[in-house]
C-alpha positions as CSV (number, residue, x, y, z in Angstrom):
1,M,-8.2,-0.5,-19.9
2,P,-7.3,2.0,-17.2
3,K,-7.6,1.0,-13.5
4,P,-9.9,2.9,-11.2
5,T,-8.2,5.6,-9.2
6,R,-8.2,6.4,-5.5
7,T,-6.7,9.2,-3.4
8,A,-3.6,8.5,-1.3
9,K,-5.8,8.6,1.8
10,Q,-8.3,6.2,0.4
11,L,-5.6,3.7,-0.6
12,Q,-4.0,4.0,2.8
13,Q,-7.4,3.3,4.5
14,M,-8.0,0.3,2.2
15,L,-4.5,-1.1,3.0
16,I,-5.0,-0.6,6.8
17,Q,-8.4,-2.4,6.7
18,R,-6.8,-5.4,4.9
19,I,-3.8,-5.4,7.2
20,E,-5.8,-5.3,10.4
21,A,-8.0,-8.1,9.1
22,Q,-4.9,-10.4,9.2
23,P,-4.5,-12.5,12.4
24,G,-2.1,-10.8,14.9
25,L,-1.8,-7.5,13.0
26,R,-4.8,-5.5,14.4
27,G,-3.4,-2.5,16.3
28,Q,0.2,-2.9,15.1
29,Q,1.8,0.1,13.5
30,T,3.3,-0.6,10.0
31,D,4.9,1.5,7.3
32,V,1.4,1.8,5.8
33,H,0.2,3.5,9.1
34,R,3.3,5.7,9.6
35,G,4.6,6.3,6.1
36,G,1.4,6.4,4.0
37,V,0.9,6.1,0.3
38,V,3.1,8.1,-2.1
39,G,3.1,8.5,-5.9
40,I,5.9,7.2,-8.0
41,P,6.7,7.4,-11.7
42,P,5.3,4.2,-13.2
43,E,7.7,1.9,-15.0
44,D,6.6,-0.3,-17.9
45,D,2.9,0.0,-17.0
46,G,3.7,-0.7,-13.3
47,P,2.0,0.9,-10.3
48,N,2.0,4.6,-9.9
49,W,2.1,4.5,-6.1
50,T,3.8,2.7,-3.2
51,V,4.1,2.9,0.5
52,R,6.8,5.1,2.0
53,V,9.4,3.0,3.9
54,V,10.0,4.3,7.4
55,T,11.3,1.1,9.2
56,D,14.2,-1.2,8.7
57,R,13.6,-3.3,5.5
58,G,14.6,-6.3,7.5
59,N,11.4,-6.0,9.5
60,H,9.1,-6.1,6.4
61,R,6.5,-8.8,6.2
62,G,5.6,-10.8,3.1
63,D,1.9,-10.8,3.9
64,I,1.8,-7.0,4.1
65,A,3.8,-6.7,0.9
66,Q,1.3,-9.0,-0.9
67,I,-1.6,-6.8,0.3
68,I,0.1,-3.8,-1.1
69,R,0.9,-5.5,-4.4
70,T,-2.7,-6.7,-4.8
71,L,-4.1,-3.2,-4.4
72,Q,-1.4,-1.8,-6.7
73,L,-2.8,-4.1,-9.4
74,Q,-6.3,-3.0,-8.7
75,Y,-6.0,0.8,-8.3
76,D,-4.0,3.7,-9.5
77,L,-3.2,6.8,-7.4
78,E,-5.4,9.7,-8.4
79,D,-3.4,12.5,-10.1
């Protein structure tokens, strides 16, 4: 069954809401804020979108990555 779709802007807004709900993250700029959501070719029924990386990968947080993965499982990017 296909997943519901959302625009890149809608997905970004959903991600930001979830990130800012995390303790200590409200108001902090992340790749989600700066890079936004971009489409990618899906591999083996994987997600068709990701977040553009604009910071050093060493600064990435597991909790934010989990938020992104969760939304990737729930929604596809609208064509």
